[in-house]
C-alpha positions in Angstrom: 0.0 0.0 0.0 1.1 3.5 -0.8 1.1 5.8 2.2 -0.5 8.6 0.2 -3.5 6.6 -1.1 -6.5 5.6 1.1 -6.8 1.9 1.7 -9.0 0.1 -0.8 -8.5 2.5 -3.7 -6.6 1.1 -6.6 -5.0 3.4 -9.2 -5.4 2.0 -12.8 -2.1 1.6 -14.6 -1.2 4.3 -17.1 -1.3 3.2 -20.7 1.7 4.0 -22.9 1.4 6.1 -26.0 0.2 4.2 -29.1 2.1 4.3 -32.4 0.6 6.6 -35.0 1.5 6.2 -38.7 0.4 8.0 -41.9 -0.1 5.9 -45.1 -2.0 5.5 -48.3 -5.1 3.3 -48.7 -4.3 0.7 -51.4 -7.4 -1.5 -51.1 -11.0 -0.8 -49.8 -12.6 -4.0 -51.1 -13.1 -5.5 -47.6 -16.0 -4.4 -45.4 -14.7 -2.2 -42.5 -11.1 -3.0 -43.3 -8.6 -1.0 -45.3 -5.1 -2.0 -46.6 -2.7 0.8 -45.8 0.8 1.1 -47.1 3.2 3.1 -44.9 6.5 4.1 -46.6 9.7 5.0 -44.9 13.3 5.8 -45.9 16.1 3.8 -44.3 19.9 4.0 -45.1 21.6 1.0 -46.7 23.7 -0.7 -44.0 26.9 -0.7 -46.0 26.6 2.1 -48.6 24.4 4.6 -46.8 22.1 5.3 -49.8 18.5 6.0 -48.7 16.1 3.2 -49.7 12.4 3.1 -49.7 10.8 0.4 -47.5 7.1 -0.1 -47.0 4.9 -1.8 -44.5 1.4 -3.1 -45.2 -1.1 -2.6 -42.4 -4.7 -3.8 -42.2 -6.7 -1.0 -40.5 -10.2 -1.0 -39.1 -12.5 1.6 -40.7 -15.8 1.4 -38.7 -17.9 3.6 -41.1 -16.2 2.7 -44.4 -15.2 6.3 -44.9 -11.9 6.0 -46.7 -11.4 5.1 -50.3 -8.4 3.9 -52.4 -5.8 6.6 -52.7 -6.7 8.5 -49.5 -3.9 9.6 -47.2 -4.9 8.4 -43.7 -3.7 8.4 -40.2 -3.8 5.0 -38.4 -3.2 4.1 -34.8 -2.0 0.9 -33.2 -4.6 -1.0 -31.3 -5.3 -4.4 -29.8 -5.7 -7.3 -32.2 -9.1 -7.1 -33.9 -8.7 -10.1 -36.2 -6.0 -12.3 -37.7 -4.4 -9.4 -39.6 -5.9 -6.2 -38.2 -3.8 -4.5 -35.5 -4.5 -0.8 -36.5 -7.5 1.4 -36.7 -8.3 4.5 -38.8 -8.0 7.8 -36.9 -8.7 10.3 -39.6 -8.5 10.9 -43.4 -5.6 13.4 -43.8 -6.2 14.1 -47.5 -8.8 12.5 -49.9 -7.3 10.6 -52.9 -7.1 12.1 -56.4 -9.7 9.6 -57.7 -12.3 10.7 -55.1 -11.5 14.4 -55.7 -12.0 14.0 -59.5 -15.4 12.3 -59.0 -16.6 15.2 -56.8 -15.6 17.7 -59.5 -17.4 15.7 -62.3 -20.7 15.3 -60.4 -22.0 19.0 -60.8 -21.0 19.1 -64.5 -22.9 15.9 -65.3 -26.2 17.4 -64.0 -26.2 20.3 -66.5 
């Protein structure tokens, strides 16, 4: 028992900060799941040249908001299924395909 806390009260453990990444949605064909590619630059171990490396994450998108090509922010979470370990936080920038569709919609009505 801590001397500063009353007997019987338990302080919940503090949770560490969760990892947050920004990536591009490459597939939206699954229901409530998005395939997100996160790219990073790492130096070659011997030569030092910067190389592109990518990680594929499966993220949970509760409301099916994001589309292919969107730049999204994802956050690490508990395992939700066999592959899903991330969840969608926000759409940082809509993809070019989605922006082009919204521009064509008013023109098609005239």
